[in-house]
N, CA, C and O atoms as a GROMACS GRO file, in nm:
protein
  380
    1MET      N    1   1.664  -1.439  -1.453
    1MET     CA    2   1.575  -1.343  -1.515
    1MET      C    3   1.660  -1.232  -1.576
    1MET      O    4   1.758  -1.186  -1.516
    2PHE      N    5   1.623  -1.190  -1.695
    2PHE     CA    6   1.696  -1.082  -1.761
    2PHE      C    7   1.669  -0.950  -1.692
    2PHE      O    8   1.563  -0.930  -1.633
    3SER      N    9   1.765  -0.860  -1.700
    3SER     CA   10   1.755  -0.732  -1.633
    3SER      C   11   1.632  -0.653  -1.677
    3SER      O   12   1.563  -0.593  -1.595
    4PHE      N   13   1.604  -0.652  -1.808
    4PHE     CA   14   1.489  -0.575  -1.855
    4PHE      C   15   1.359  -0.632  -1.804
    4PHE      O   16   1.263  -0.557  -1.783
    5GLU      N   17   1.352  -0.764  -1.782
    5GLU     CA   18   1.232  -0.824  -1.724
    5GLU      C   19   1.216  -0.781  -1.579
    5GLU      O   20   1.107  -0.748  -1.534
    6SER      N   21   1.326  -0.782  -1.507
    6SER     CA   22   1.325  -0.740  -1.367
    6SER      C   23   1.287  -0.593  -1.356
    6SER      O   24   1.205  -0.556  -1.271
    7ASP      N   25   1.346  -0.510  -1.441
    7ASP     CA   26   1.314  -0.367  -1.440
    7ASP      C   27   1.166  -0.344  -1.468
    7ASP      O   28   1.103  -0.260  -1.404
    8ALA      N   29   1.111  -0.419  -1.563
    8ALA     CA   30   0.969  -0.404  -1.596
    8ALA      C   31   0.881  -0.446  -1.479
    8ALA      O   32   0.777  -0.385  -1.454
    9MET      N   33   0.922  -0.550  -1.406
    9MET     CA   34   0.845  -0.595  -1.290
    9MET      C   35   0.847  -0.488  -1.180
    9MET      O   36   0.745  -0.464  -1.115
   10PHE      N   37   0.962  -0.425  -1.159
   10PHE     CA   38   0.972  -0.318  -1.060
   10PHE      C   39   0.880  -0.202  -1.098
   10PHE      O   40   0.809  -0.149  -1.012
   11VAL      N   41   0.881  -0.164  -1.224
   11VAL     CA   42   0.795  -0.053  -1.270
   11VAL      C   43   0.650  -0.090  -1.248
   11VAL      O   44   0.572  -0.010  -1.198
   12ASP      N   45   0.611  -0.213  -1.286
   12ASP     CA   46   0.473  -0.257  -1.268
   12ASP      C   47   0.432  -0.255  -1.122
   12ASP      O   48   0.324  -0.207  -1.088
   13ASP      N   49   0.517  -0.308  -1.034
   13ASP     CA   50   0.483  -0.310  -0.891
   13ASP      C   51   0.475  -0.170  -0.834
   13ASP      O   52   0.386  -0.141  -0.752
   14ARG      N   53   0.564  -0.082  -0.874
   14ARG     CA   54   0.558   0.056  -0.825
   14ARG      C   55   0.428   0.123  -0.871
   14ARG      O   56   0.362   0.191  -0.793
   15GLU      N   57   0.393   0.104  -0.997
   15GLU     CA   58   0.270   0.162  -1.050
   15GLU      C   59   0.147   0.100  -0.983
   15GLU      O   60   0.049   0.170  -0.958
   16ASP      N   61   0.151  -0.030  -0.954
   16ASP     CA   62   0.040  -0.094  -0.883
   16ASP      C   63   0.024  -0.035  -0.743
   16ASP      O   64  -0.088  -0.008  -0.700
   17LEU      N   65   0.135  -0.014  -0.674
   17LEU     CA   66   0.130   0.045  -0.540
   17LEU      C   67   0.070   0.184  -0.545
   17LEU      O   68  -0.016   0.218  -0.463
   18ILE      N   69   0.114   0.264  -0.639
   18ILE     CA   70   0.060   0.400  -0.653
   18ILE      C   71  -0.088   0.397  -0.685
   18ILE      O   72  -0.165   0.476  -0.631
   19ALA      N   73  -0.130   0.306  -0.772
   19ALA     CA   74  -0.271   0.295  -0.810
   19ALA      C   75  -0.358   0.255  -0.690
   19ALA      O   76  -0.465   0.311  -0.670
   20VAL      N   77  -0.311   0.158  -0.612
   20VAL     CA   78  -0.388   0.115  -0.494
   20VAL      C   79  -0.400   0.231  -0.395
   20VAL      O   80  -0.508   0.255  -0.341
   21LEU      N   81  -0.291   0.302  -0.373
   21LEU     CA   82  -0.295   0.417  -0.281
   21LEU      C   83  -0.393   0.522  -0.330
   21LEU      O   84  -0.468   0.578  -0.249
   22GLN      N   85  -0.395   0.551  -0.459
   22GLN     CA   86  -0.487   0.651  -0.512
   22GLN      C   87  -0.632   0.605  -0.500
   22GLN      O   88  -0.720   0.685  -0.469
   23MET      N   89  -0.656   0.477  -0.524
   23MET     CA   90  -0.793   0.425  -0.510
   23MET      C   91  -0.841   0.432  -0.366
   23MET      O   92  -0.956   0.466  -0.340
   24ARG      N   93  -0.752   0.400  -0.274
   24ARG     CA   94  -0.791   0.396  -0.132
   24ARG      C   95  -0.795   0.533  -0.067
   24ARG      O   96  -0.885   0.562   0.012
   25PHE      N   97  -0.696   0.620  -0.099
   25PHE     CA   98  -0.677   0.742  -0.022
   25PHE      C   99  -0.683   0.871  -0.104
   25PHE      O  100  -0.670   0.979  -0.048
   26GLY      N  101  -0.703   0.860  -0.235
   26GLY     CA  102  -0.708   0.980  -0.318
   26GLY      C  103  -0.570   1.023  -0.366
   26GLY      O  104  -0.479   0.941  -0.377
   27THR      N  105  -0.555   1.150  -0.393
   27THR     CA  106  -0.429   1.204  -0.443
   27THR      C  107  -0.318   1.181  -0.342
   27THR      O  108  -0.336   1.203  -0.222
   28ILE      N  109  -0.203   1.137  -0.392
   28ILE     CA  110  -0.089   1.116  -0.302
   28ILE      C  111   0.020   1.217  -0.336
   28ILE      O  112   0.035   1.256  -0.451
   29PRO      N  113   0.095   1.260  -0.235
   29PRO     CA  114   0.198   1.362  -0.257
   29PRO      C  115   0.309   1.314  -0.350
   29PRO      O  116   0.344   1.196  -0.351
   30GLY      N  117   0.363   1.407  -0.429
   30GLY     CA  118   0.471   1.376  -0.520
   30GLY      C  119   0.594   1.319  -0.450
   30GLY      O  120   0.663   1.234  -0.506
   31GLU      N  121   0.620   1.366  -0.328
   31GLU     CA  122   0.735   1.314  -0.253
   31GLU      C  123   0.720   1.165  -0.226
   31GLU      O  124   0.818   1.091  -0.226
   32LEU      N  125   0.596   1.123  -0.202
   32LEU     CA  126   0.572   0.981  -0.176
   32LEU      C  127   0.593   0.899  -0.304
   32LEU      O  128   0.648   0.789  -0.298
   33VAL      N  129   0.551   0.952  -0.417
   33VAL     CA  130   0.574   0.883  -0.545
   33VAL      C  131   0.724   0.866  -0.566
   33VAL      O  132   0.770   0.760  -0.608
   34GLU      N  133   0.800   0.972  -0.538
   34GLU     CA  134   0.946   0.964  -0.551
   34GLU      C  135   1.004   0.858  -0.459
   34GLU      O  136   1.092   0.781  -0.498
   35LYS      N  137   0.953   0.854  -0.336
   35LYS     CA  138   1.003   0.755  -0.240
   35LYS      C  139   0.971   0.614  -0.288
   35LYS      O  140   1.054   0.523  -0.274
   36ILE      N  141   0.853   0.594  -0.344
   36ILE     CA  142   0.816   0.462  -0.396
   36ILE      C  143   0.910   0.423  -0.509
   36ILE      O  144   0.951   0.307  -0.517
   37TYR      N  145   0.945   0.516  -0.595
   37TYR     CA  146   1.034   0.485  -0.707
   37TYR      C  147   1.178   0.462  -0.663
   37TYR      O  148   1.260   0.416  -0.742
   38GLN      N  149   1.211   0.494  -0.538
   38GLN     CA  150   1.345   0.467  -0.486
   38GLN      C  151   1.356   0.327  -0.426
   38GLN      O  152   1.466   0.279  -0.398
   39ILE      N  153   1.243   0.261  -0.406
   39ILE     CA  154   1.244   0.126  -0.347
   39ILE      C  155   1.300   0.029  -0.450
   39ILE      O  156   1.252   0.022  -0.564
   40SER      N  157   1.401  -0.046  -0.410
   40SER     CA  158   1.465  -0.138  -0.503
   40SER      C  159   1.458  -0.284  -0.458
   40SER      O  160   1.530  -0.369  -0.511
   41ASP      N  161   1.373  -0.312  -0.361
   41ASP     CA  162   1.355  -0.448  -0.312
   41ASP      C  163   1.214  -0.496  -0.348
   41ASP      O  164   1.116  -0.437  -0.305
   42MET      N  165   1.206  -0.602  -0.428
   42MET     CA  166   1.077  -0.653  -0.475
   42MET      C  167   0.987  -0.696  -0.359
   42MET      O  168   0.866  -0.671  -0.362
   43ASN      N  169   1.044  -0.760  -0.258
   43ASN     CA  170   0.964  -0.804  -0.144
   43ASN      C  171   0.902  -0.685  -0.071
   43ASN      O  172   0.786  -0.692  -0.028
   44THR      N  173   0.977  -0.578  -0.057
   44THR     CA  174   0.925  -0.458   0.008
   44THR      C  175   0.810  -0.399  -0.072
   44THR      O  176   0.707  -0.362  -0.015
   45LEU      N  177   0.825  -0.391  -0.203
   45LEU     CA  178   0.717  -0.338  -0.287
   45LEU      C  179   0.591  -0.422  -0.274
   45LEU      O  180   0.481  -0.368  -0.260
   46GLN      N  181   0.605  -0.553  -0.278
   46GLN     CA  182   0.489  -0.640  -0.269
   46GLN      C  183   0.422  -0.631  -0.132
   46GLN      O  184   0.300  -0.636  -0.122
   47ARG      N  185   0.503  -0.619  -0.027
   47ARG     CA  186   0.447  -0.602   0.108
   47ARG      C  187   0.370  -0.471   0.119
   47ARG      O  188   0.264  -0.465   0.180
   48LEU      N  189   0.425  -0.365   0.057
   48LEU     CA  190   0.358  -0.235   0.062
   48LEU      C  191   0.228  -0.234  -0.019
   48LEU      O  192   0.134  -0.163   0.016
   49ILE      N  193   0.222  -0.311  -0.126
   49ILE     CA  194   0.096  -0.324  -0.200
   49ILE      C  195  -0.010  -0.386  -0.110
   49ILE      O  196  -0.123  -0.339  -0.106
   50LEU      N  197   0.027  -0.492  -0.038
   50LEU     CA  198  -0.067  -0.554   0.055
   50LEU      C  199  -0.106  -0.458   0.167
   50LEU      O  200  -0.222  -0.451   0.206
   51ALA      N  201  -0.008  -0.384   0.218
   51ALA     CA  202  -0.036  -0.287   0.323
   51ALA      C  203  -0.130  -0.178   0.273
   51ALA      O  204  -0.224  -0.140   0.343
   52ALA      N  205  -0.107  -0.128   0.152
   52ALA     CA  206  -0.193  -0.023   0.095
   52ALA      C  207  -0.336  -0.073   0.076
   52ALA      O  208  -0.431   0.002   0.097
   53ALA      N  209  -0.350  -0.198   0.037
   53ALA     CA  210  -0.483  -0.253   0.014
   53ALA      C  211  -0.558  -0.282   0.142
   53ALA      O  212  -0.682  -0.284   0.143
   54ASN      N  213  -0.486  -0.303   0.251
   54ASN     CA  214  -0.550  -0.348   0.375
   54ASN      C  215  -0.541  -0.253   0.492
   54ASN      O  216  -0.608  -0.274   0.593
   55ALA      N  217  -0.461  -0.149   0.484
   55ALA     CA  218  -0.447  -0.056   0.595
   55ALA      C  219  -0.580   0.016   0.620
   55ALA      O  220  -0.650   0.051   0.526
   56THR      N  221  -0.612   0.037   0.745
   56THR     CA  222  -0.738   0.102   0.779
   56THR      C  223  -0.732   0.254   0.762
   56THR      O  224  -0.836   0.321   0.760
   57SER      N  225  -0.609   0.309   0.751
   57SER     CA  226  -0.597   0.454   0.735
   57SER      C  227  -0.467   0.487   0.664
   57SER      O  228  -0.377   0.403   0.651
   58TRP      N  229  -0.458   0.611   0.619
   58TRP     CA  230  -0.337   0.661   0.554
   58TRP      C  231  -0.219   0.652   0.651
   58TRP      O  232  -0.110   0.613   0.612
   59GLY      N  233  -0.242   0.689   0.777
   59GLY     CA  234  -0.136   0.687   0.877
   59GLY      C  235  -0.079   0.548   0.899
   59GLY      O  236   0.042   0.533   0.918
   60VAL      N  237  -0.163   0.447   0.897
   60VAL     CA  238  -0.116   0.309   0.914
   60VAL      C  239  -0.026   0.271   0.798
   60VAL      O  240   0.077   0.208   0.817
   61PHE      N  241  -0.065   0.310   0.676
   61PHE     CA  242   0.020   0.281   0.560
   61PHE      C  243   0.154   0.354   0.571
   61PHE      O  244   0.259   0.294   0.548
   62ILE      N  245   0.151   0.482   0.606
   62ILE     CA  246   0.275   0.560   0.616
   62ILE      C  247   0.369   0.499   0.719
   62ILE      O  248   0.490   0.493   0.697
   63LYS      N  249   0.315   0.453   0.830
   63LYS     CA  250   0.398   0.389   0.932
   63LYS      C  251   0.464   0.264   0.875
   63LYS      O  252   0.583   0.240   0.898
   64GLU      N  253   0.389   0.186   0.801
   64GLU     CA  254   0.444   0.066   0.739
   64GLU      C  255   0.553   0.102   0.638
   64GLU      O  256   0.655   0.034   0.630
   65LEU      N  257   0.531   0.206   0.561
   65LEU     CA  258   0.630   0.252   0.463
   65LEU      C  259   0.759   0.295   0.534
   65LEU      O  260   0.869   0.264   0.487
   66GLN      N  261   0.746   0.366   0.644
   66GLN     CA  262   0.862   0.415   0.717
   66GLN      C  263   0.940   0.303   0.785
   66GLN      O  264   1.060   0.316   0.809
   67ASP      N  265   0.873   0.193   0.814
   67ASP     CA  266   0.942   0.080   0.879
   67ASP      C  267   1.043   0.014   0.785
   67ASP      O  268   1.135  -0.053   0.830
   68GLY      N  269   1.026   0.032   0.655
   68GLY     CA  270   1.124  -0.015   0.557
   68GLY      C  271   1.128  -0.165   0.540
   68GLY      O  272   1.034  -0.237   0.573
   69GLU      N  273   1.243  -0.211   0.488
   69GLU     CA  274   1.261  -0.353   0.460
   69GLU      C  275   1.258  -0.435   0.588
   69GLU      O  276   1.300  -0.389   0.694
   70GLY      N  277   1.209  -0.556   0.576
   70GLY     CA  278   1.212  -0.647   0.688
   70GLY      C  279   1.092  -0.638   0.780
   70GLY      O  280   1.082  -0.716   0.875
   71SER      N  281   1.001  -0.547   0.755
   71SER     CA  282   0.882  -0.535   0.839
   71SER      C  283   0.778  -0.636   0.792
   71SER      O  284   0.751  -0.648   0.673
   72PHE      N  285   0.720  -0.708   0.887
   72PHE     CA  286   0.617  -0.806   0.852
   72PHE      C  287   0.500  -0.794   0.949
   72PHE      O  288   0.448  -0.896   0.996
   73ARG      N  289   0.458  -0.674   0.979
   73ARG     CA  290   0.360  -0.650   1.081
   73ARG      C  291   0.217  -0.646   1.028
   73ARG      O  292   0.131  -0.589   1.096
   74LEU      N  293   0.186  -0.700   0.916
   74LEU     CA  294   0.053  -0.686   0.858
   74LEU      C  295  -0.050  -0.771   0.933
   74LEU      O  296  -0.116  -0.857   0.875
   75LEU      N  297  -0.064  -0.745   1.062
   75LEU     CA  298  -0.155  -0.820   1.147
   75LEU      C  299  -0.244  -0.726   1.226
   75LEU      O  300  -0.208  -0.611   1.249
   76GLY      N  301  -0.357  -0.775   1.268
   76GLY     CA  302  -0.443  -0.701   1.358
   76GLY      C  303  -0.542  -0.609   1.288
   76GLY      O  304  -0.551  -0.606   1.166
   77GLU      N  305  -0.614  -0.535   1.368
   77GLU     CA  306  -0.720  -0.449   1.317
   77GLU      C  307  -0.669  -0.334   1.231
   77GLU      O  308  -0.745  -0.277   1.153
   78GLU      N  309  -0.540  -0.297   1.245
   78GLU     CA  310  -0.485  -0.190   1.161
   78GLU      C  311  -0.482  -0.230   1.014
   78GLU      O  312  -0.476  -0.144   0.926
   79PHE      N  313  -0.485  -0.360   0.987
   79PHE     CA  314  -0.482  -0.410   0.850
   79PHE      C  315  -0.606  -0.489   0.817
   79PHE      O  316  -0.601  -0.586   0.741
   80ASN      N  317  -0.717  -0.448   0.872
   80ASN     CA  318  -0.847  -0.507   0.841
   80ASN      C  319  -0.930  -0.399   0.774
   80ASN      O  320  -0.990  -0.316   0.842
   81PRO      N  321  -0.934  -0.398   0.639
   81PRO     CA  322  -1.006  -0.290   0.571
   81PRO      C  323  -1.154  -0.285   0.605
   81PRO      O  324  -1.218  -0.182   0.584
   82LEU      N  325  -1.210  -0.393   0.655
   82LEU     CA  326  -1.351  -0.393   0.690
   82LEU      C  327  -1.376  -0.330   0.825
   82LEU      O  328  -1.489  -0.293   0.856
   83SER      N  329  -1.272  -0.316   0.907
   83SER     CA  330  -1.292  -0.259   1.041
   83SER      C  331  -1.335  -0.113   1.032
   83SER      O  332  -1.403  -0.064   1.122
   84GLU      N  333  -1.297  -0.042   0.928
   84GLU     CA  334  -1.340   0.097   0.912
   84GLU      C  335  -1.487   0.107   0.876
   84GLU      O  336  -1.544   0.215   0.879
   85MET      N  337  -1.548  -0.007   0.842
   85MET     CA  338  -1.689  -0.007   0.803
   85MET      C  339  -1.780  -0.051   0.918
   85MET      O  340  -1.902  -0.062   0.898
   86LYS      N  341  -1.725  -0.075   1.036
   86LYS     CA  342  -1.808  -0.116   1.149
   86LYS      C  343  -1.916  -0.012   1.173
   86LYS      O  344  -1.888   0.108   1.175
   87GLY      N  345  -2.036  -0.059   1.191
   87GLY     CA  346  -2.147   0.032   1.215
   87GLY      C  347  -2.204   0.092   1.088
   87GLY      O  348  -2.291   0.178   1.094
   88LYS      N  349  -2.155   0.047   0.974
   88LYS     CA  350  -2.205   0.098   0.847
   88LYS      C  351  -2.257  -0.016   0.762
   88LYS      O  352  -2.202  -0.126   0.765
   89ASP      N  353  -2.359   0.009   0.690
   89ASP     CA  354  -2.407  -0.084   0.590
   89ASP      C  355  -2.338  -0.043   0.460
   89ASP      O  356  -2.356   0.069   0.414
   90ALA      N  357  -2.260  -0.132   0.402
   90ALA     CA  358  -2.178  -0.098   0.287
   90ALA      C  359  -2.260  -0.044   0.170
   90ALA      O  360  -2.209   0.032   0.088
   91ARG      N  361  -2.387  -0.083   0.162
   91ARG     CA  362  -2.470  -0.036   0.050
   91ARG      C  363  -2.536   0.097   0.077
   91ARG      O  364  -2.558   0.174  -0.016
   92TYR      N  365  -2.568   0.126   0.202
   92TYR     CA  366  -2.653   0.241   0.231
   92TYR      C  367  -2.594   0.339   0.332
   92TYR      O  368  -2.663   0.432   0.374
   93GLY      N  369  -2.469   0.321   0.372
   93GLY     CA  370  -2.411   0.414   0.468
   93GLY      C  371  -2.433   0.366   0.611
   93GLY      O  372  -2.427   0.246   0.639
   94GLU      N  373  -2.460   0.459   0.702
   94GLU     CA  374  -2.477   0.427   0.844
   94GLU      C  375  -2.596   0.338   0.867
   94GLU      O  376  -2.696   0.347   0.796
   95LYS      N  377  -2.585   0.251   0.966
   95LYS     CA  378  -2.698   0.165   1.007
   95LYS      C  379  -2.794   0.246   1.090
   95LYS      O  380  -2.896   0.193   1.135
   0.00000   0.00000   0.00000
């Protein structure tokens, strides 16, 4: 793969991660955006996109981010986005 293609993929994945975080958790701190742009491992970026989409809370995502490369812990209720909806009717709020 050519370098410019790889660079473009990194930019796209970083922007995707930031977009998912904003959709799930609202405004994210500038320091976190900087940290995301320092990630240079494609597997880590892709894992963090999955973590951002499935983490039940901001804290769960931050823990996953801090664990860095090589973490594969995306298991259990911490990564079940529907678990935060227990006791709620998705259309009408609380049951």
